[in-house]
ZALO-746882 format. One record per residue (C-alpha): residue number from 1; x, y, z; residue in three letters. Coordinates in nm, 3 decimals. Each point is the difference from the previous one (the first is absolute). Layout:
// ZALO-746882
  pos        u        v        w  code
  NUM        X        Y        Z   ALA
...
***
This chain:
// ZALO-746882
  pos        u        v        w  code
    1   14.274    8.927   13.674   MET
    2    0.226   -0.302    0.067   PRO
    3    0.370    0.079    0.027   THR
    4    0.298   -0.208   -0.114   ILE
    5    0.346    0.082    0.139   ILE
    6    0.293   -0.142   -0.200   ALA
    7    0.342   -0.009    0.170   PHE
    8    0.310    0.015   -0.222   ASP
    9    0.233   -0.284    0.106   CYS
   10    0.265    0.044   -0.268   SER
   11    0.369   -0.019    0.082   LEU
   12    0.038    0.374   -0.065   SER
   13   -0.209    0.067    0.312   MET
   14    0.302   -0.103    0.209   SER
   15    0.177    0.323   -0.099   ARG
   16    0.093    0.223    0.292   VAL
   17   -0.072    0.371    0.031   VAL
   18    0.147    0.238    0.255   THR
   19   -0.249    0.195    0.206   THR
   20    0.041    0.253    0.280   GLN
   21   -0.198   -0.018    0.322   VAL
   22    0.000    0.310    0.218   GLY
   23    0.338    0.154    0.066   GLU
   24    0.176   -0.333   -0.004   GLU
   25    0.207   -0.128   -0.286   GLY
   26   -0.145   -0.183   -0.297   GLY
   27   -0.117   -0.360    0.032   ILE
   28   -0.038   -0.256   -0.275   LYS
   29   -0.332   -0.161   -0.078   ILE
   30   -0.106   -0.232   -0.281   SER
   31   -0.266    0.083   -0.257   GLN
   32   -0.184   -0.314    0.106   LYS
   33   -0.037    0.145    0.348   HIS
   34   -0.135    0.324   -0.147   LEU
   35   -0.253   -0.197   -0.206   ALA
   36   -0.090   -0.192    0.315   TYR
   37   -0.071    0.331    0.177   ASP
   38   -0.212    0.116   -0.296   ALA
   39   -0.211   -0.319    0.010   CYS
   40   -0.046    0.035    0.375   ASN
   41   -0.119    0.359   -0.045   GLU
   42   -0.252   -0.115   -0.261   LEU
   43   -0.130   -0.278    0.225   LEU
   44   -0.013    0.242    0.293   LYS
   45   -0.214    0.240   -0.204   TYR
   46   -0.233   -0.278   -0.116   LEU
   47   -0.041   -0.141    0.352   SER
   48   -0.086    0.345    0.142   LYS
   49   -0.214    0.145   -0.276   ARG
   50   -0.140   -0.276   -0.220   ILE
   51   -0.037   -0.312    0.211   LYS
   52   -0.285   -0.127   -0.217   LEU
   53    0.217   -0.026   -0.309   GLU
   54    0.164   -0.322   -0.121   TYR
   55    0.377    0.007   -0.048   THR
   56    0.242   -0.253   -0.152   ALA
   57    0.379   -0.011    0.022   LEU
   58    0.237   -0.133   -0.269   LEU
   59    0.375   -0.011   -0.055   SER
   60    0.154   -0.009   -0.345   PHE
   61    0.329   -0.041   -0.182   SER
   62    0.026   -0.211   -0.316   SER
   63   -0.280   -0.201    0.162   THR
   64   -0.290    0.106    0.219   CYS
   65   -0.105   -0.135    0.338   GLN
   66   -0.325    0.065    0.184   VAL
   67    0.100    0.077    0.358   LEU
   68   -0.358    0.055    0.121   CYS
   69   -0.326   -0.026   -0.195   GLU
   70   -0.282    0.252    0.033   PHE
   71   -0.083    0.054    0.366   THR
   72   -0.108    0.263    0.252   ARG
   73    0.244   -0.132    0.261   ASP
   74    0.273    0.264   -0.011   HIS
   75    0.207   -0.178    0.263   GLU
   76    0.020   -0.300   -0.233   ALA
   77    0.114    0.232   -0.279   LEU
   78    0.275    0.146    0.217   LYS
   79    0.115   -0.348    0.100   ALA
   80    0.002   -0.112   -0.365   ALA
   81    0.218    0.298   -0.091   LEU
   82    0.287   -0.156    0.195   ASN
   83   -0.003   -0.301   -0.234   LYS
   84    0.125    0.207   -0.296   ALA
   85    0.352   -0.110   -0.100   LYS
   86    0.232    0.150   -0.260   LEU
   87    0.034   -0.192   -0.321   ARG
   88    0.102    0.097   -0.356   ASP
   89   -0.115    0.259   -0.255   LYS
   90   -0.325    0.196    0.041   ALA
   91   -0.247   -0.071   -0.282   CYS
   92   -0.355    0.133   -0.031   LEU
   93   -0.142   -0.259   -0.240   GLU
   94   -0.025   -0.289    0.253   PRO
   95   -0.131    0.245    0.259   LEU
   96   -0.281    0.121   -0.229   CYS
   97   -0.097   -0.358   -0.090   HIS
   98   -0.014   -0.102    0.366   GLU
   99   -0.204    0.311    0.091   ILE
  100   -0.242   -0.075   -0.283   ASN
  101   -0.049   -0.358    0.121   ASN
  102   -0.035    0.105    0.364   LEU
  103   -0.265    0.264   -0.067   VAL
  104   -0.199   -0.210   -0.247   SER
  105   -0.011   -0.288    0.249   LYS
  106   -0.112    0.218    0.289   GLU
  107   -0.219    0.274   -0.154   PHE
  108   -0.024   -0.055   -0.376   GLY
  109    0.081    0.259   -0.264   TYR
  110   -0.278    0.244    0.094   MET
  111    0.156    0.134    0.322   VAL
  112    0.258    0.282   -0.034   PRO
  113    0.317   -0.029    0.208   CYS
  114    0.294    0.212    0.110   ASN
  115    0.343   -0.145   -0.076   ILE
  116    0.288    0.150    0.199   ILE
  117    0.351   -0.108   -0.102   ILE
  118    0.270    0.083    0.256   VAL
  119    0.335   -0.005   -0.179   THR
  120    0.327    0.183   -0.059   ASN
  121   -0.097    0.060   -0.362   GLY
  122    0.240   -0.252   -0.157   ARG
  123   -0.269   -0.214   -0.160   VAL
  124   -0.039   -0.163   -0.342   ASN
  125   -0.288   -0.169   -0.175   TRP
  126    0.167   -0.340   -0.041   THR
  127    0.332   -0.158    0.092   SER
  128    0.100   -0.007   -0.369   ASP
  129    0.334    0.179   -0.022   VAL
  130   -0.052    0.058   -0.372   ARG
  131   -0.278    0.254    0.056   SER
  132    0.203    0.314   -0.067   VAL
  133   -0.294    0.241   -0.009   ASN
  134   -0.257   -0.114    0.259   PRO
  135   -0.240    0.285   -0.083   GLU
  136   -0.044   -0.124   -0.356   GLU
  137   -0.033   -0.362    0.114   SER
  138   -0.323    0.090    0.184   LEU
  139   -0.166    0.094   -0.329   GLN
  140    0.035   -0.353   -0.138   SER
  141   -0.157   -0.184    0.296   ILE
  142   -0.348   -0.044    0.141   GLU
  143   -0.013    0.163    0.341   PHE
  144   -0.091   -0.270    0.256   PRO
  145   -0.216    0.220    0.228   ILE
  146   -0.357   -0.066   -0.115   LYS
  147   -0.188    0.194    0.268   PHE
  148   -0.027    0.372    0.069   GLN
  149    0.299    0.104    0.208   SER
  150    0.239    0.278    0.089   ALA
  151    0.369   -0.091    0.027   ILE
  152    0.193    0.217    0.246   HIS
  153    0.379   -0.022    0.027   PHE
  154    0.154    0.088    0.339   ILE
  155    0.373    0.049   -0.069   CYS
  156    0.217    0.010    0.313   VAL
  157    0.292    0.174   -0.175   THR
  158    0.051    0.345   -0.147   GLU
  159    0.204   -0.109   -0.302   ASP
  160   -0.288   -0.139   -0.206   LEU
  161    0.097    0.205   -0.304   ALA
  162    0.363   -0.113    0.030   LYS
  163   -0.102   -0.365    0.002   SER
  164   -0.141    0.037   -0.353   GLY
  165   -0.334   -0.161    0.092   ARG
  166   -0.220    0.306    0.040   GLU
  167   -0.116   -0.008   -0.363   LYS
  168   -0.068   -0.372    0.027   PHE
  169   -0.216    0.045    0.312   ILE
  170   -0.190    0.279   -0.175   GLN
  171   -0.053   -0.233   -0.297   ALA
  172   -0.144   -0.267    0.236   VAL
  173   -0.248    0.253    0.139   ILE
  174   -0.098    0.113   -0.351   GLN
  175   -0.055   -0.364   -0.098   THR
  176   -0.236   -0.025    0.296   ASN
  177   -0.225    0.269   -0.155   ASN
  178    0.207    0.273    0.162   GLY
  179   -0.126   -0.080    0.351   LYS
  180    0.277    0.016    0.254   GLY
  181    0.266    0.220    0.156   THR
  182    0.376    0.009    0.062   ILE
  183    0.108    0.103    0.349   ASN
  184    0.370    0.039    0.083   ASN
  185    0.216    0.188    0.248   LEU
  186    0.088    0.357   -0.079   GLN
  187    0.370    0.096    0.005   SER
  188    0.182    0.080    0.214   PRO
  189   -0.086   -0.265    0.259   VAL
  190    0.150    0.032    0.347   ILE
  191   -0.205   -0.254    0.195   ASP
  192   -0.117   -0.277   -0.234   HIS
  193   -0.230   -0.166    0.252   GLN
  194   -0.180    0.324    0.081   LEU
  195   -0.024    0.089   -0.370   SER
  196   -0.147   -0.340   -0.087   VAL
  197   -0.267    0.031    0.267   ARG
  198   -0.087    0.353   -0.113   LYS
  199   -0.024   -0.116   -0.363   MET
  200   -0.237   -0.286    0.095   VAL
  201   -0.214    0.231    0.215   ASN
  202   -0.029    0.249   -0.286   ASP
  203   -0.096   -0.282   -0.236   PHE
  204   -0.269   -0.148    0.227   THR
  205   -0.155    0.338    0.079   SER
  206   -0.025    0.081   -0.371   LYS
  207   -0.096   -0.332   -0.158   HIS
  208   -0.151   -0.208    0.283   MET
  209   -0.195    0.259    0.198   SER
  210   -0.334   -0.082    0.163   VAL
  211   -0.301    0.212   -0.090   PHE
  212   -0.136    0.182    0.307   ALA
  213   -0.314    0.211   -0.023   GLY
  214   -0.338    0.071    0.154   ARG
  215   -0.343   -0.148   -0.066   LEU
  216   -0.283    0.244    0.061   GLN
  217   -0.379   -0.018   -0.006   CYS
  218   -0.163    0.323    0.114   GLY
  219    0.136    0.081    0.345   ASN
  220    0.132   -0.354    0.050   LEU
  221    0.362   -0.063   -0.092   LYS
  222    0.276   -0.251    0.057   ASN
  223    0.370   -0.006   -0.087   ASP
  224    0.072   -0.301   -0.221   ILE
  225    0.269   -0.172   -0.201   VAL
  226   -0.054   -0.192   -0.323   LEU
  227    0.175   -0.327   -0.071   PHE
  228    0.143   -0.038   -0.255   PRO
  229    0.058    0.364   -0.085   SER
  230   -0.203    0.119   -0.304   PRO
  231    0.197    0.063   -0.315   GLU
  232   -0.032    0.309   -0.214   LYS
  233   -0.249   -0.012   -0.287   GLN
  234   -0.036    0.180   -0.328   LYS
  235   -0.334    0.118   -0.132   SER
  236   -0.096   -0.178   -0.322   SER
  237   -0.271    0.243   -0.106   GLY
  238    0.216    0.307   -0.058   ASP
  239    0.214    0.051   -0.308   ILE
  240    0.367    0.088    0.028   GLY
  241    0.278   -0.056    0.245   MET
  242   -0.163   -0.018    0.342   ASN
  243    0.201   -0.027    0.321   PRO
  244   -0.063   -0.295    0.226   LEU
  245   -0.242    0.076    0.282   ARG
  246    0.007   -0.121    0.360   SER
  247   -0.299   -0.032    0.228   ILE
  248   -0.046    0.277    0.254   GLU
  249    0.085   -0.033    0.367   LYS
  250   -0.360    0.076    0.102   ASP
  251   -0.250   -0.261   -0.122   LEU
  252   -0.362    0.118    0.021   HIS
  253   -0.298   -0.235    0.017   ILE
  254   -0.269    0.159   -0.217   VAL
  255   -0.276   -0.259    0.033   GLY
  256   -0.106   -0.362    0.046   PHE
  257   -0.136   -0.251   -0.253   LEU
  258   -0.149   -0.346    0.015   ASN
  259    0.232   -0.284   -0.092   ILE
  260   -0.270   -0.126   -0.238   SER
  261    0.022    0.328   -0.195   ASP
  262    0.378    0.004   -0.025   VAL
  263    0.059   -0.374   -0.060   LYS
  264    0.368   -0.061   -0.087   SER
  265    0.127    0.308   -0.186   PRO
  266    0.335    0.004   -0.185   PRO
  267    0.247    0.118    0.265   ALA
  268    0.356    0.095   -0.098   SER
  269    0.144   -0.088    0.343   SER
  270   -0.109   -0.103    0.349   ARG
  271    0.150    0.109    0.332   HIS
  272   -0.040   -0.102    0.361   LEU
  273   -0.109    0.286    0.231   ILE
  274    0.171    0.003    0.339   LEU
  275   -0.040    0.262    0.275   PRO
  276    0.314    0.184    0.109   VAL
  277    0.131   -0.165    0.314   GLY
  278   -0.025   -0.351   -0.139   ASN
  279    0.298   -0.198    0.123   THR
  280    0.067   -0.142   -0.345   ASN
  281    0.074    0.329   -0.178   ILE
  282    0.167    0.322    0.112   LYS
  283   -0.025    0.316   -0.202   THR
  284    0.317    0.179    0.109   THR
  285    0.351   -0.106    0.084   GLU
  286   -0.014    0.180    0.335   ASP
  287   -0.328   -0.155    0.109   ASP
  288    0.102   -0.115    0.348   LYS
  289   -0.336    0.046    0.171   SER
  290   -0.120   -0.307    0.191   PRO
  291   -0.244   -0.214   -0.193   SER
  292   -0.359    0.031    0.118   GLN
  293   -0.272   -0.257    0.001   ASP
  294   -0.228    0.132   -0.272   LEU
  295   -0.282   -0.224    0.117   GLY
  296   -0.042    0.210    0.314   ASN
  297   -0.003    0.337   -0.180   LEU
  298   -0.292    0.161   -0.188   PRO
  299    0.075   -0.014   -0.370   SER
  300   -0.187    0.119   -0.307   PHE
  301    0.158   -0.286   -0.197   ILE
  302   -0.157   -0.259    0.231   VAL
  303   -0.343    0.165   -0.023   ALA
  304    0.024    0.024   -0.379   LEU
  305    0.104   -0.362   -0.033   HIS
  306   -0.284   -0.126    0.216   GLY
  307   -0.265    0.205   -0.176   SER
  308    0.112   -0.100   -0.349   LEU
  309    0.009   -0.367    0.096   LYS
  310   -0.343   -0.003    0.166   ILE
  311   -0.184    0.223   -0.249   GLU
  312    0.159   -0.167   -0.308   HIS
  313    0.114    0.332   -0.143   LYS
  314    0.314    0.160   -0.137   ILE
  315    0.136    0.351    0.051   ALA
  316    0.075    0.216   -0.304   LEU
  317    0.326    0.190    0.057   VAL
  318    0.142    0.302   -0.180   LEU
  319    0.379   -0.049   -0.013   VAL
  320    0.084    0.283   -0.241   GLY
  321   -0.145    0.228   -0.263   GLU
  322   -0.240   -0.214   -0.209   ASP
  323    0.150   -0.310    0.161   TRP
  324   -0.207   -0.242    0.208   TYR
  325    0.024   -0.324    0.188   GLY
  326   -0.219   -0.217    0.221   ILE
  327    0.053   -0.131    0.353   ILE
  328   -0.145   -0.340    0.080   SER
  329    0.023   -0.264    0.269   SER
  330    0.204   -0.306   -0.096   TRP
  331    0.044   -0.331    0.182   THR
  332    0.291   -0.234   -0.068   ASP
  333    0.015   -0.376    0.048   HIS
  334    0.104    0.042    0.365   LYS
  335   -0.331    0.172    0.080   LYS
  336    0.176    0.332    0.057   LYS
  337   -0.187    0.299   -0.137   SER
  338    0.170    0.314   -0.131   ASN
  339   -0.076    0.318   -0.191   LEU
  340    0.111    0.002   -0.364   ILE
  341    0.037    0.307   -0.221   LEU
  342   -0.055   -0.077   -0.370   SER
  343    0.132    0.275   -0.226   LEU
  344   -0.145    0.063   -0.346   PHE
  345    0.150    0.167   -0.299   GLY
  346   -0.005    0.379   -0.012   ILE
  347   -0.338    0.124   -0.120   GLY
  348   -0.359    0.035    0.118   THR
  349   -0.140   -0.285   -0.214   GLU
  350    0.218   -0.275    0.144   CYS
  351   -0.310   -0.212    0.079   ILE
  352   -0.181   -0.007   -0.337   PRO
  353   -0.341   -0.120    0.121   TRP
  354   -0.025    0.283    0.256   LEU
  355    0.079    0.274   -0.249   GLY
  356    0.190    0.308    0.117   SER
  357    0.069   -0.014    0.372   LEU
  358   -0.043    0.379    0.019   GLU
  359   -0.373   -0.045   -0.066   HIS
  360   -0.059   -0.240    0.289   LEU
  361   -0.201    0.130    0.294   GLY
  362   -0.220   -0.113    0.289   PRO
  363   -0.329   -0.163   -0.091   SER
  364   -0.188    0.189    0.273   GLU
  365   -0.151    0.320   -0.136   GLY
  366    0.073   -0.087   -0.362   ALA
  367   -0.278    0.080   -0.252   PRO
  368   -0.212   -0.295   -0.115   PRO
  369    0.120   -0.185   -0.307   ILE
  370   -0.226    0.074   -0.300   PRO
  371   -0.162   -0.313   -0.140   THR
  372   -0.218   -0.085   -0.297   ASP
  373   -0.336   -0.175   -0.003   LYS
  374    0.163   -0.335    0.069   LYS
  375    0.177    0.140    0.307   HIS
  376    0.339   -0.023   -0.166   VAL
  377    0.263    0.273    0.033   ALA
  378   -0.035    0.232   -0.299   SER
  379    0.371    0.077   -0.026   PHE
  380    0.310   -0.205   -0.064   ALA
  381    0.153   -0.157    0.310   VAL
  382    0.350   -0.132    0.062   ALA
  383    0.086   -0.341   -0.136   SER
  384   -0.025   -0.315    0.209   ASP
  385    0.291   -0.062    0.236   PRO
  386    0.269   -0.220   -0.149   LYS
  387    0.195   -0.195    0.257   SER
  388    0.375   -0.018   -0.048   TYR
  389    0.021   -0.282    0.253   SER
  390   -0.035   -0.314   -0.212   GLN
  391    0.061   -0.363    0.092   ASN
  392    0.300   -0.043   -0.229   LEU
  393    0.267   -0.269    0.016   VAL
  394    0.331    0.163    0.088   VAL
  395    0.301   -0.215    0.083   TRP
  396    0.252    0.229    0.170   THR
  397    0.159   -0.280    0.199   LYS
  398    0.076   -0.367   -0.081   PRO
  399   -0.214   -0.101    0.298   THR
  400   -0.308    0.155   -0.162   GLY
  401    0.032   -0.215   -0.311   LEU
  402    0.077   -0.306    0.212   GLN
  403   -0.314    0.058    0.207   THR
  404   -0.221    0.014   -0.311   ASP
  405    0.146   -0.323   -0.138   VAL
  406   -0.038   -0.177    0.334   GLN
  407   -0.363    0.108    0.020   LYS
  408   -0.056   -0.140   -0.350   LEU
  409    0.154   -0.335    0.101   LEU
  410   -0.217   -0.023    0.311   ARG
  411   -0.308    0.029   -0.221   SER
  412    0.148   -0.253   -0.244   ALA
  413    0.031   -0.261    0.273   LYS
  414   -0.371    0.038    0.083   LYS
  415   -0.136   -0.056   -0.352   LEU
  416   -0.274   -0.042   -0.110   PRO
  417   -0.161    0.168    0.306   GLU
  418    0.211    0.316   -0.051   LYS
  419   -0.026    0.011   -0.380   THR
  420   -0.143    0.352   -0.019   GLN
  421    0.251    0.140    0.249   VAL
  422    0.287   -0.174   -0.180   PHE
  423   -0.084    0.146   -0.341   TYR
  424   -0.069    0.343    0.147   LYS
  425    0.349    0.013    0.154   ASP
  426    0.153   -0.151   -0.314   LEU
  427   -0.150    0.264   -0.228   ASN
  428    0.101    0.274    0.242   ARG
  429    0.366   -0.107   -0.007   ILE
  430   -0.010   -0.061   -0.375   ARG
  431   -0.129    0.348   -0.081   LYS
  432    0.262    0.161    0.224   ALA
  433    0.277   -0.203   -0.164   ALA
  434   -0.120    0.100   -0.348   LEU
  435   -0.022    0.365    0.102   ALA
  436    0.355   -0.004    0.135   PHE
  437    0.138   -0.212   -0.287   GLY
  438    0.092   -0.268    0.256   PHE
  439   -0.051   -0.295   -0.236   PHE
  440    0.249   -0.218    0.189   GLU
  441   -0.242   -0.001    0.292   LEU
  442   -0.271   -0.163   -0.212   LEU
  443    0.236   -0.278   -0.104   GLU
  444    0.112   -0.047    0.359   GLY
  445   -0.357   -0.030    0.133   ILE
  446   -0.088   -0.241   -0.280   ALA
  447    0.294   -0.222    0.100   ALA
  448   -0.107    0.018    0.366   ILE
  449   -0.356   -0.105   -0.086   LEU
  450    0.126   -0.294   -0.207   GLU
  451    0.213   -0.108    0.294   ARG
  452   -0.303    0.022    0.228   GLU
  453   -0.177   -0.245   -0.231   CYS
  454    0.264   -0.263    0.072   THR
  455   -0.004    0.078    0.375   MET
  456   -0.375   -0.048    0.048   LEU
  457   -0.087   -0.290    0.234   PRO
  458   -0.194   -0.299   -0.130   GLY
  459   -0.307    0.100    0.198   THR
  460   -0.033    0.334   -0.180   SER
  461   -0.287    0.069   -0.237   HIS
  462    0.086   -0.080   -0.365   PRO
  463   -0.128    0.344   -0.106   GLU
  464    0.289    0.164    0.189   ALA
  465    0.254   -0.148   -0.240   THR
  466   -0.202    0.108   -0.302   LEU
  467   -0.041    0.357    0.127   GLN
  468    0.371    0.038    0.083   LEU
  469    0.105   -0.136   -0.339   SER
  470   -0.251    0.226   -0.174   HIS
  471    0.121    0.308    0.189   ALA
  472    0.366   -0.076   -0.075   ALA
  473   -0.073   -0.044   -0.369   GLN
  474   -0.203    0.323   -0.022   GLU
  475    0.278    0.199    0.172   LEU
  476    0.244   -0.095   -0.275   ARG
  477   -0.236    0.132   -0.267   VAL
  478    0.059    0.378   -0.008   LEU
  479   -0.351    0.133   -0.054   LYS
  480   -0.111    0.360    0.032   GLY
  481   -0.003    0.191    0.325   TYR
  482   -0.380    0.015    0.014   ASP
  483   -0.041   -0.377   -0.048   VAL
  484   -0.040   -0.198    0.322   SER
  485    0.067   -0.369    0.055   ILE
  486   -0.327   -0.185    0.063   SER
  487   -0.033   -0.326    0.195   PRO
  488   -0.005   -0.322   -0.199   LEU
  489   -0.352   -0.138   -0.034   LYS
  490   -0.017   -0.362    0.118   THR
  491   -0.278   -0.252    0.065   ASP
  492    0.107   -0.295    0.210   PHE
  493   -0.354   -0.134    0.036   LYS
  494    0.019   -0.122   -0.362   HIS
  495    0.293   -0.227    0.084   HIS
  496   -0.142   -0.141    0.322   SER
  497   -0.154   -0.349    0.002   ARG
***
């Protein structure tokens, strides 16, 4: 998932600690330099292990500054880290607001993110000096983070409890639905730089590890990694406190199905399948083997991908006890094709119209289906497939909404030839705005259409002005969701002489 690294640039980061290197005497180093080393270790891990992931870099004090927006260029992130300058007090409220705006602009609120805050622990919620008890002040506010996230605090000092901010940081994590961790140096610390690097390495190996396993089909097998790593799931069918389950390291292909039979089932998560040896992802820290050109080596993954793409099939995979997924070929907008693993919820009836997956078997050798006199199956069959891939209007970025409005205006300028297309796009945007409660959008489009009436050239058809005025007037009348705006009926032959 995307990662956000926040660098604490408060004035307290200029404090100096004494560290010992080897047998020499102690040297003095600032907490800012320790935080700088921690950020470099994080970027080093991401560049080696998870090159495909997007990362953003921010610095915060009483205000927040975006040093580098979401990118895969880790050299640009390291260069942007040098721009961080010490300022005043460290406050989390402006940081959370800026993170919320940055993620919503880039991915929307449906993409989970990791938030890593590198600090010395001396943080507050706001710069208000009157907030005596910051833990209680969190209960009276609306937490700015609107998307699913985990907030991890990397503290570069060992005196977090002495600073009096440990309870406050725990309260911040609890406000974020309890998702997050606190990582600080363990006393006594002899070499601060070495301890910081060890703390970051322990954190990344525990919370940012890459799933490495094996995909097997009969005697064919291939070592793979999944990106992003699958999260643990809890079975919803059992009663009681059930522990979270992880998928197994060995993924077994148990059969193949037509895409027309599977349609678009409700998947809980999707993951890119990459063979081990891919230059973008490494599975271990000590992986120093030279990268090989996978195109010149025989690979089960390549054969599987080609067969699924040509035969228009999917592979049914057993990822755990009573836990299934499907592998399919997927092509992005750059005409690059990959293998995608779609995981379902735990259970054998995760695809309702296929029934229990345990009862599936090869069609060859199966007994004939009993039929009645009208040659219809005499027993109940699974329900018709219901596609979960619908053509819905979803505006996750401002550019998406702007594109829809611009398309509507292009049709408006070609009235009356594009009357049907104009009203089709208008009703599509109107229904989405009503569903989202975005009533200001309807008023804004109505004002734009009225302005287009005054901007029409003198050579335009007179019906264009009537249709635009009619559409603007109908938009301001809040009718039901199921009611569509119809074109205005006109007859210009009656007025011609």
